[in-house]
C-alpha positions in Angstrom: -20.5 27.6 101.0 -22.3 27.5 97.7 -20.1 27.5 94.6 -19.9 30.8 92.8 -20.0 31.3 89.1 -16.3 32.1 89.2 -15.5 28.9 90.9 -17.4 27.0 88.2 -15.5 28.7 85.4 -12.1 27.6 86.7 -13.0 23.9 87.1 -12.1 23.2 83.5 -9.8 24.8 81.0 -11.4 27.8 79.3 -12.3 27.6 75.6 -10.3 30.2 73.7 -12.0 32.9 71.7 -11.9 32.5 67.9 -8.9 34.0 66.1 -10.6 37.0 64.5 -10.6 40.7 65.2 -13.7 42.2 66.7 -15.0 45.4 65.1 -14.6 48.6 67.0 -17.2 49.0 69.7 -19.1 52.2 69.9 -18.1 54.5 72.8 -21.5 54.1 74.5 -21.2 50.3 74.3 -24.4 49.9 72.2 -24.4 47.8 69.1 -27.9 48.9 68.2 -29.7 52.1 69.5 -32.6 50.2 71.2 -30.6 47.0 72.1 -30.8 46.3 75.8 -27.7 46.4 78.0 -26.5 43.1 79.5 -26.2 44.2 83.1 -29.4 46.2 83.0 -31.3 43.2 81.7 -31.0 41.6 85.1 -32.6 44.6 86.9 -36.1 45.9 86.8 -35.2 48.9 84.7 -37.3 49.5 81.6 -34.9 49.4 78.7 -36.5 49.0 75.3 -37.4 52.2 73.5 -37.9 52.2 69.7 -37.4 55.0 67.1 -40.7 56.8 68.1 -39.4 57.5 71.6 -37.6 60.6 72.7 -35.1 58.3 74.5 -34.1 56.5 71.3 -30.5 57.2 70.3 -30.2 57.9 66.6 -26.6 59.0 66.6 -25.2 55.5 66.4 -22.8 54.9 63.5 -24.5 52.5 61.1 -21.2 51.4 59.6 -20.1 50.1 63.0 -23.4 48.1 63.2 -22.6 46.5 59.8 -19.1 45.6 60.9 -20.5 44.0 64.1 -23.1 42.0 62.2 -20.5 40.8 59.8 -18.3 39.6 62.7 -21.2 38.0 64.5 -22.4 36.0 61.4 -19.0 34.7 60.4 -18.7 30.9 60.2 -15.6 30.9 62.4 -17.4 32.7 65.2 -20.6 30.6 65.0 -18.4 27.4 65.2 -16.6 28.7 68.2 -19.8 29.7 69.9 -21.3 26.3 69.3 -18.3 24.6 70.7 -18.1 26.9 73.7 -21.8 26.4 74.6 -21.6 22.7 74.2 -18.6 22.4 76.4 -20.2 24.6 79.1 -23.4 22.6 79.0 -21.6 19.3 79.3 -19.7 20.6 82.3 -22.8 21.9 84.0 -24.7 18.7 83.4 -21.9 16.9 85.3 -22.0 19.4 88.1 -25.8 18.9 88.5 -25.3 15.6 90.3 -22.3 16.8 92.2 -24.2 19.8 93.5 -27.2 17.6 94.3 -25.1 15.2 96.3 -23.4 18.0 98.2 -26.8 19.5 99.1 -26.2 22.8 97.3 -29.4 22.8 95.2 -32.1 25.1 96.6 -35.5 23.3 96.5 -37.2 25.9 98.6 -37.8 23.5 101.5 -38.9 20.5 99.4 -37.3 17.1 99.9 -34.3 17.2 97.5 -35.0 13.7 96.2 -38.6 14.5 95.3 -37.5 17.9 93.9 -34.9 16.3 91.6 -37.4 13.7 90.4 -39.9 16.5 89.5 -37.2 18.4 87.7 -36.3 15.3 85.7 -39.9 15.0 84.6 -40.0 18.6 83.6 -36.8 18.4 81.4 -38.1 15.3 79.5 -41.8 16.1 79.2 -42.0 19.7 78.1 -41.1 21.1 74.7 -41.7 24.8 74.3 -42.3 25.5 78.0 -39.1 23.6 79.0 -37.0 25.3 76.4 -37.7 28.8 77.7 -35.5 27.7 80.6 -31.8 27.2 79.7 -31.1 24.2 81.9 -27.3 24.7 82.4 -27.8 28.2 83.7 -30.9 27.4 85.8 -29.2 24.4 87.5 -25.9 26.2 88.1 -27.6 29.2 89.6 -29.8 27.0 91.7 -26.7 26.0 93.5 -25.3 29.6 93.9 -28.4 31.8 93.9 -27.5 33.2 90.5 -29.7 35.5 88.3 -31.2 32.7 86.2 -32.8 30.9 89.2 -35.6 32.0 91.4 -37.9 30.2 93.9 -40.9 31.6 92.0 -39.7 29.9 88.8 -38.9 26.7 90.7 -42.4 26.5 92.2 -44.0 27.1 88.7 -42.1 24.1 87.4 -43.0 21.9 90.3 -46.7 22.7 90.1 -46.7 22.1 86.3 -45.2 18.6 86.5 -46.6 17.4 89.8 -49.7 16.1 88.1 -47.4 13.4 86.5 -46.1 12.2 89.9 -48.3 9.7 91.8 -46.6 10.3 95.2 -49.4 11.0 97.8 -47.1 13.3 99.8 -47.5 15.8 97.0 -51.3 16.0 97.5 -53.1 18.4 99.8 -55.6 15.6 100.3 -53.9 12.2 100.1 -57.1 10.6 98.7 -57.7 13.2 96.0 -55.3 13.1 93.0 -56.5 16.5 91.7 -54.9 18.2 94.7 -51.4 17.1 93.7 -49.0 20.0 93.8 -51.4 22.7 95.2 -48.8 23.7 97.8 -46.5 24.7 95.0 -49.2 26.9 93.5 -49.8 28.5 96.9 -46.1 29.2 97.3 -46.0 30.6 93.7 -48.8 33.0 94.5 -47.1 34.1 97.7 -43.8 34.7 96.0 -45.4 36.5 93.0 -46.5 39.4 95.2 -42.9 40.5 95.5 -42.0 39.9 91.9 -45.0 40.9 89.8 -44.0 44.6 89.4 -40.4 43.9 88.3 -39.4 42.8 84.8 -37.0 39.9 85.2 -36.3 36.9 83.0 -37.1 34.4 85.8 -40.4 36.1 86.6 -41.6 36.1 83.0 -40.5 32.4 82.6 -42.5 31.5 85.7 -45.6 33.4 84.5 -45.5 31.6 81.1 -45.1 28.2 82.6 -47.9 28.8 85.2 -50.1 30.3 82.4 -49.8 27.1 80.4 -50.6 24.9 83.3 -53.5 27.0 84.6 -55.2 26.7 81.2 -54.7 23.0 80.5 -54.8 21.6 84.0 -57.1 23.9 85.8 -59.2 25.4 82.9 -58.6 28.9 84.5 -58.6 30.7 81.2 -58.8 34.3 82.3 -56.0 34.0 84.9 -53.9 32.1 82.4 -54.4 34.8 79.8 -53.5 37.6 82.3 -50.3 35.8 83.5 -49.2 35.3 79.9 -49.9 38.9 78.9 -47.8 40.2 81.8 -45.0 38.0 80.7 -45.1 39.2 77.2 -45.0 42.8 78.4 -41.9 42.0 80.4 -40.3 40.6 77.3 -40.8 43.9 75.5 -39.9 45.9 78.5 -36.5 44.1 78.7 -36.0 44.3 75.0 -35.6 40.5 74.6 -37.3 40.7 71.2 -34.3 42.7 69.9 -31.2 40.7 70.6 -27.9 42.5 71.0 -24.8 41.6 69.0 -22.6 38.8 70.3 -19.8 41.3 71.1 -22.1 43.0 73.6 -23.1 39.9 75.6 -21.8 36.5 76.4 -22.8 33.5 74.2 -24.7 32.0 77.2 -26.7 35.2 77.8 -27.7 35.5 74.1 -28.7 31.8 73.9 -30.8 32.2 77.0 -32.6 35.3 75.6 -33.1 33.6 72.2 -34.8 30.6 73.8 -36.9 32.8 76.1 -38.3 34.9 73.3 -38.9 32.1 70.9 -40.3 29.9 73.6 -42.7 32.7 74.6 -43.6 33.3 71.0 -44.6 29.6 70.6 -46.5 29.7 73.9 -48.4 32.8 72.7 -49.5 31.2 69.4 -50.5 27.8 70.9 -52.4 29.5 73.8 -54.2 31.7 71.2 -55.2 28.5 69.3 -56.5 26.9 72.5 -58.5 30.0 73.5 -59.4 31.4 70.2 -57.8 34.8 70.9 -55.6 37.2 68.9 -51.8 36.8 69.4 -49.9 39.3 71.5 -46.4 38.7 70.2 -46.0 39.4 66.5 -43.2 38.0 64.4 -43.0 41.2 62.5 -41.7 42.9 65.6 -39.0 40.4 66.3 -35.2 40.8 65.7 -34.1 37.5 67.0 -32.4 34.7 65.0 -34.1 31.3 65.0 -30.7 29.6 65.2 -30.1 27.9 68.5 -26.3 27.4 68.9 -26.2 25.1 71.9 -27.1 21.7 70.4 -26.2 19.5 73.5 -29.9 18.6 73.9 -30.1 17.3 70.3 -28.3 14.0 71.1 -29.1 13.9 74.8 -30.7 10.5 75.5 -34.5 10.6 75.6 -36.0 9.8 79.0 -39.3 8.1 79.0 -40.3 9.2 82.5 -44.2 9.4 82.7 -44.7 8.7 79.0 -45.3 4.9 79.3 -44.7 1.9 81.5 -42.5 0.1 79.0 -38.8 1.0 79.0 -36.7 0.5 75.8 -33.4 -1.1 76.3 -31.4 1.1 73.8 -30.8 4.8 73.8 -32.4 7.2 71.3 -31.7 10.9 70.9 -34.2 13.5 72.2 -33.7 15.8 69.2 -34.8 18.7 71.4 -33.2 21.5 69.4 -34.7 20.3 66.1 -38.1 19.9 67.8 -38.0 23.4 69.2 -36.8 24.9 65.9 -39.6 23.3 63.9 -42.2 24.2 66.5 -41.1 27.9 66.3 -41.3 27.7 62.5 -44.8 26.3 62.8 -45.7 29.1 65.3 -44.9 31.7 62.6 -47.5 30.0 60.4 -50.0 30.0 63.3 -49.4 33.8 63.6 -50.6 34.1 60.0 -53.6 31.9 60.4 -54.8 33.8 63.5 -54.2 37.2 62.1 -55.1 36.8 58.4 -57.9 34.2 58.5 -59.5 34.5 62.0 -59.1 38.2 62.7 -62.3 39.9 63.8 -61.6 42.9 61.6 -61.1 40.9 58.4 -64.4 40.8 56.4 -63.0 39.1 53.3 -64.7 37.8 50.3 -64.5 34.1 49.6 -61.9 34.7 46.8 -59.7 36.7 49.2 -59.9 33.9 51.8 -59.0 31.4 49.1 -55.8 33.3 48.2 -54.6 33.6 51.8 -55.6 30.0 52.6 -53.7 28.7 49.5 -50.6 30.6 50.5 -50.7 29.4 54.1 -51.3 25.8 52.9 -48.3 26.1 50.6 -46.2 27.3 53.5 -47.4 24.4 55.6 -46.5 22.0 52.8 -42.9 23.4 52.6 -42.6 23.1 56.4 -43.6 19.4 56.1 -41.2 18.8 53.3 -38.3 20.4 55.3 -39.1 18.4 58.4 -36.1 16.2 59.3 -36.9 12.6 58.5 -36.2 11.7 62.2 -39.2 13.7 63.2 -41.6 12.5 60.5 -42.4 8.8 61.0 -45.4 9.0 58.7 -43.3 10.1 55.7 -40.0 8.4 56.6 -40.8 5.4 58.7 -37.4 3.8 58.2 -35.5 6.9 59.3 -37.6 8.2 62.1 -37.1 8.3 65.9 -40.3 7.7 67.8 -40.6 10.6 70.2 -43.8 11.8 72.0 -43.1 15.4 71.0 -42.6 14.5 67.4 -46.1 12.9 67.4 -47.4 16.2 68.9 -45.7 18.2 66.2 -47.3 16.1 63.4 -50.7 16.4 65.0 -50.4 20.2 65.3 -49.4 20.3 61.6 -52.7 18.6 60.7 -54.6 20.8 63.0 -53.3 23.8 61.1 -54.2 22.2 57.8 -57.8 22.0 59.1 -57.8 25.6 60.5 -56.3 27.0 57.3 -59.0 25.4 55.1 -62.1 25.7 57.3 -62.9 29.4 56.5 -63.4 28.4 52.9 -66.6 26.4 53.6 -67.8 27.8 57.0 -68.7 31.3 55.9 -72.2 32.6 55.0 -71.7 32.1 51.3 -74.6 31.3 49.0 -74.9 28.1 47.0 -73.6 29.8 43.9 -70.5 31.2 45.7 -69.3 27.7 46.7 -67.0 26.4 43.9 -65.3 23.1 43.6 -62.4 24.5 45.6 -64.6 24.6 48.7 -65.4 20.9 48.3 -61.7 20.2 48.0 -61.2 22.0 51.3 -63.6 19.6 52.9 -61.6 16.7 51.4 -58.3 18.2 52.7 -59.8 18.7 56.2 -61.1 15.1 56.3 -57.7 13.8 55.3 -56.0 15.8 58.0 -58.5 14.6 60.6 -57.9 11.0 59.6 -54.2 11.5 59.9 -54.6 12.9 63.4 -56.5 9.7 64.3 -53.7 7.6 62.8 -51.1 9.6 64.9 -53.2 9.0 68.0 -53.5 5.3 67.4 -49.7 5.0 66.8 -49.1 7.0 70.0 -51.2 4.5 71.9 -49.0 1.7 70.7 -45.8 3.2 71.9 -46.7 5.5 74.8 -49.5 5.9 77.4 -52.2 8.1 75.9 -53.5 8.9 79.4 -50.4 10.9 80.1 -49.9 12.5 76.7 -49.2 16.2 76.3 -52.2 18.5 76.2 -51.4 19.3 72.5 -52.7 15.9 71.6 -56.0 16.6 73.5 -56.5 19.7 71.4 -55.7 17.9 68.1 -58.2 15.1 69.2 -61.0 17.6 69.6 -60.3 19.4 66.3 -60.2 16.0 64.5 -63.4 14.9 66.2 -65.4 17.9 65.0 -64.5 16.9 61.4 -65.5 13.3 61.9 -68.8 14.3 63.6 -69.8 16.2 60.4 -69.0 13.2 58.2 -70.9 10.8 60.5 -73.9 13.1 60.4 -74.1 12.4 56.6 -72.6 8.9 56.2 -74.0 7.3 59.3 -72.8 4.8 61.9 -71.2 2.3 59.5 -68.5 4.7 58.4 -64.9 4.8 59.4 -65.5 8.2 60.7 -67.9 6.9 63.3 -65.2 4.7 64.7 -62.8 7.6 64.7 -65.3 9.8 66.5 -65.8 7.1 69.2 -62.0 6.8 69.5 -61.5 10.6 69.9 -64.2 10.7 72.6 -62.4 8.0 74.5 -59.1 9.9 74.4 -60.7 13.1 75.7 -62.2 11.0 78.6 -58.7 9.6 79.3 -57.3 13.1 79.5 -59.8 14.5 81.9 -58.0 13.3 85.0 -54.9 15.4 84.0 -56.5 18.3 82.1 -59.6 20.1 83.1 -59.6 21.7 79.6 -60.0 18.2 78.1 -63.2 17.8 80.1 -64.6 21.1 78.7 -63.6 19.9 75.2 -65.4 16.6 75.8 -68.5 18.4 76.9 -68.5 20.6 73.8 -68.0 17.6 71.6 -71.0 15.9 73.1 -73.1 19.1 72.5 -72.0 19.0 68.9 -72.9 15.3 68.6 -76.4 16.0 70.0 -76.8 19.0 67.7 -76.0 16.8 64.7 -78.4 14.1 65.9 -75.8 11.4 66.1 -76.8 8.4 68.3 -74.2 6.8 70.4 -75.5 3.7 72.3 -74.2 1.9 75.4 -72.9 -0.8 73.2 -70.8 1.8 71.4 -69.4 2.9 74.7 -68.1 -0.7 75.4 -65.7 -0.5 72.5 -62.1 -0.8 73.9 -60.8 2.6 74.9 -57.6 4.2 73.8 -55.5 2.3 76.2 -56.9 -1.0 75.0 -55.9 -3.1 72.0 -56.2 -0.8 69.1 -55.8 -3.3 66.3 -58.6 -5.5 67.8 -61.2 -2.8 68.3 -64.0 -2.3 65.9 -62.2 -0.2 63.4 -63.1 -0.7 59.8 -59.9 -1.2 57.8 -60.2 -1.4 54.1 -56.5 -1.7 53.3 -53.9 -4.2 54.6 -52.0 -3.3 57.8 -48.6 -1.9 56.9 -45.6 -3.0 58.8 -43.0 -0.2 58.5 -39.4 -0.9 58.9 -37.3 0.6 61.6 -34.3 2.9 61.4 -30.7 2.1 62.4 -31.1 5.1 64.7 -33.5 3.1 66.9 -33.1 -0.6 66.3 -34.8 -1.3 69.6 -38.1 0.2 68.5 -40.9 -2.2 67.6 -42.3 -1.9 64.1 -45.1 0.5 63.5 -48.3 -1.4 62.6 -50.9 1.2 62.1 -54.2 0.7 60.2 -54.1 2.6 57.0 -57.2 4.8 57.1 -59.4 5.1 54.0 -58.8 8.5 52.4 -61.4 7.8 49.6 -64.2 10.4 49.8 -65.7 9.9 46.3 -68.9 8.6 47.8 -69.5 11.6 50.1 -71.9 14.4 49.4 -69.3 17.1 50.0 -71.9 19.8 49.7 -74.0 18.3 52.5 -70.8 18.1 54.7 -70.0 21.7 53.8 -73.5 22.7 54.8 -73.1 20.8 58.0 -70.2 23.0 59.0 -72.3 26.1 58.7 -73.7 26.1 62.2 -76.2 28.4 63.8 -74.7 31.3 65.8 -75.5 29.6 69.0 -73.2 26.7 68.4 -70.7 28.4 66.1 -68.2 28.5 69.0 -67.8 24.7 68.9 -65.9 25.0 65.6 -63.6 27.7 66.8 -60.3 27.2 68.6 -61.9 28.8 71.7 -64.2 25.8 71.8 -61.7 23.7 73.7 
């Protein structure tokens, strides 16, 4: 008999509630008129109705709401909640292996050993897509058929990570690696027929995970977009964007909803970057704290499964909570970039674009300054922890620098309308593109670039479009030409995992042809991304810097990355700015939708 949730609860002493009095609860049990009810959230009932609705209850006593908010935000209660969630997570992580050994985990007919291996890949590889699933609840309910597990969600996970597993038994055609995991997708489609018309947390999680994979792996952009849109509608339908007060729902349920809504928000923004489309979830409509209280994953040991062949001997923390929080903060800035700089309805003058761009750039600068030293090896090499997702975060930051500056010199302005600030924007974009290349080279030294997350593919493409413009003016003997070749090599490496990387590579080649850049067969023979980076034909004008290592990761080898030349004084910035003003036919190549 599978263990029930009640049985799990009595396996260890219960953590006592904090010694404070809760405020009086309203007779109807609602802490906020439109806040969803905990029990109803697990059903298909439509629950969220705002102040414009006839169903909205405006008779709630506002004083009671204030009292509840004061109780919820008190340091004592937050400390208790953190301790409670940490204890529960630690207990459930122990029970994972016990339930697996006892054969209680439901793998929907898949060999349990293979299923557990694929789940292990998922927990260590994903960032925003993994964090929308609260692992303790998912694995517990997988053993007892609870509300936070479904076979639909399981098959979405298995399909997403199967591409990183070389086992031939996962392929529809044993000789064709591209067929890996297709049985999971078929099963997902079969199960979706019975779930598509009901708003449930596990269904929207499954749709978001599959949406991400359909875009990057399969390049099925339309289906990916439609799946994500339905998931976002379910979030609103369930009222997850308006979290109830802690007195109304258990700490676990609130933590789950917080991670679902913020994970979905980040997925929306990143998908919109990839596809060049307007965001569907807006931060202005959220009432959800960006304060994750279960920090068990912060110091959970990082697992290098599928990231590279070399295993480090010592243990380093995964820092998952910090990574998720900083990614969500960056997603809020992406929201602004998409809506204020790339909105179809915004027909702004250059001066208006300058004000918005400057403000966004300042916001990005503050984000970088507040990034924990452990996540920023470029600024704090002696304190950092070398994590694949931290590389992705830094690469995304530089992508946003480029996207925030690009409108300042890609518009249809006349020569007299282009002041020195536009030239400076070209300089800033070039610096960001160079830093992306440095991040990619450093990633190659520590992990396998061929299995890198798709976010690095996107950053590679954006960086390459900048380098191509510089090469068109400076020629083949420039550092940018070597960077361009390097980026092309990375996109080729990624094609076996991501169909979208193949599309990006094709678009980049079109751009290179349009700019009349010649790449010879000898150029193609330069060692690829997985080769020896320091011995390839990269022009280095400054000494190689050997960064120290932190006490946090004494096992890590020293970073030895070529310091790229940031000097642009010999460039004709006006010529480069003109090079960014493409004809209408090729303009899509410089938009996020071009990848």
